C-alpha positions in Angstrom: -2.5 7.5 4.6 0.1 7.6 2.0 2.3 10.8 2.2 3.5 12.9 -0.9 6.7 13.9 -1.7 7.7 17.0 -3.9 10.9 17.2 -5.8 12.0 20.2 -7.6 14.4 19.7 -10.6 15.8 22.0 -13.4 14.6 19.6 -15.9 13.1 16.1 -16.3 12.3 13.4 -19.0 9.4 11.1 -19.2 9.8 7.8 -20.7 6.9 5.5 -21.6 7.8 1.9 -20.7 5.9 -1.5 -21.4 2.8 -2.3 -19.2 1.6 1.1 -18.7 4.7 2.1 -16.6 6.7 5.5 -17.1 10.3 6.3 -15.9 11.0 10.0 -14.7 14.6 11.2 -15.0 15.3 14.2 -13.1 18.2 16.7 -13.8 19.8 18.8 -11.0 17.1 17.7 -8.5 17.3 18.2 -4.8 16.7 14.8 -3.0 17.3 15.8 0.5 13.7 15.2 1.1 14.0 11.6 0.2 16.5 11.0 3.2 13.6 10.9 5.6 11.2 8.8 3.7 11.1 5.4 4.8 10.2 2.7 2.3 6.6 1.1 2.6 5.9 -2.2 1.4 3.0 -2.6 -1.2 1.0 -5.8 -1.4 -1.4 -7.0 -4.2 -4.1 -9.2 -2.9 -2.3 -12.6 -3.1 0.7 -11.4 -1.3 -1.5 -9.7 1.5 -3.6 -12.9 1.8 -0.4 -14.7 2.3 0.9 -12.4 4.9 -2.4 -12.3 6.8 -2.6 -16.0 6.6 -6.3 -15.6 4.9 -7.7 -16.3 1.3 -8.1 -13.5 -1.3 -11.7 -13.9 -0.8 -11.5 -12.9 2.5 -9.4 -9.9 1.5 -12.4 -8.9 -0.9 -14.7 -9.3 2.2 -12.6 -7.2 4.2 -12.7 -4.4 1.5 -16.5 -4.4 1.3 -17.3 -4.6 4.9 -19.3 -1.5 6.3 -17.7 -1.1 9.3 -13.6 -0.6 9.3 -13.3 -1.7 5.7 -9.6 -2.7 4.5 -8.0 0.6 2.8 -6.6 0.0 -0.6 -5.4 1.9 -3.6 -6.1 1.4 -7.2 -3.2 1.0 -9.4 -3.7 0.2 -13.1 -7.2 -1.0 -12.0 -5.9 -3.4 -9.4 -6.1 -3.2 -5.6 -3.1 -2.5 -3.9 -2.5 -2.2 0.1 0.1 -0.2 1.7 1.7 -1.8 4.7 1.2 1.2 7.0 -2.7 1.2 6.2 -2.8 -2.5 6.7 -1.2 -2.3 10.2 -3.4 0.8 11.3 -6.5 -1.3 10.1 -5.3 -4.2 12.3 -4.3 -1.8 15.2 -7.9 -0.2 14.9 -9.5 -3.7 15.0 -12.9 -2.2 15.0 -14.3 -5.0 12.8 -14.5 -8.6 13.8 -12.4 -9.6 10.9 -9.5 -7.3 11.8 -9.6 -8.7 15.4 -9.5 -12.3 14.1 -6.5 -11.3 11.9 -4.6 -9.5 14.6 -5.1 -12.4 17.1 -3.9 -15.0 14.4 -0.7 -12.8 13.7 0.0 -12.4 17.4 -0.1 -16.3 18.0 2.6 -16.8 15.3 
């Protein structure tokens, strides 16, 4: 599960960038809550397939399986996978697919 961070700022400015992205500039913000936040890798289908040693079609199948589906988040209409969610999915190993991938990774 992704965690949320709340920042308090005296003022902020939001700028629209290309490709549907935004930039948020904070003024006089208390950033102390970010010190304990560890960065989390985010994968698209192609990168996740490479990391797990499977095809993109396999990733689609893992998402659709009824038992222990691979968790994902939609960002701009595309699936994105948080490294922490993928690791948890592999540890749970409730589906044959997760067990096969976990076994393949442990042999590397």
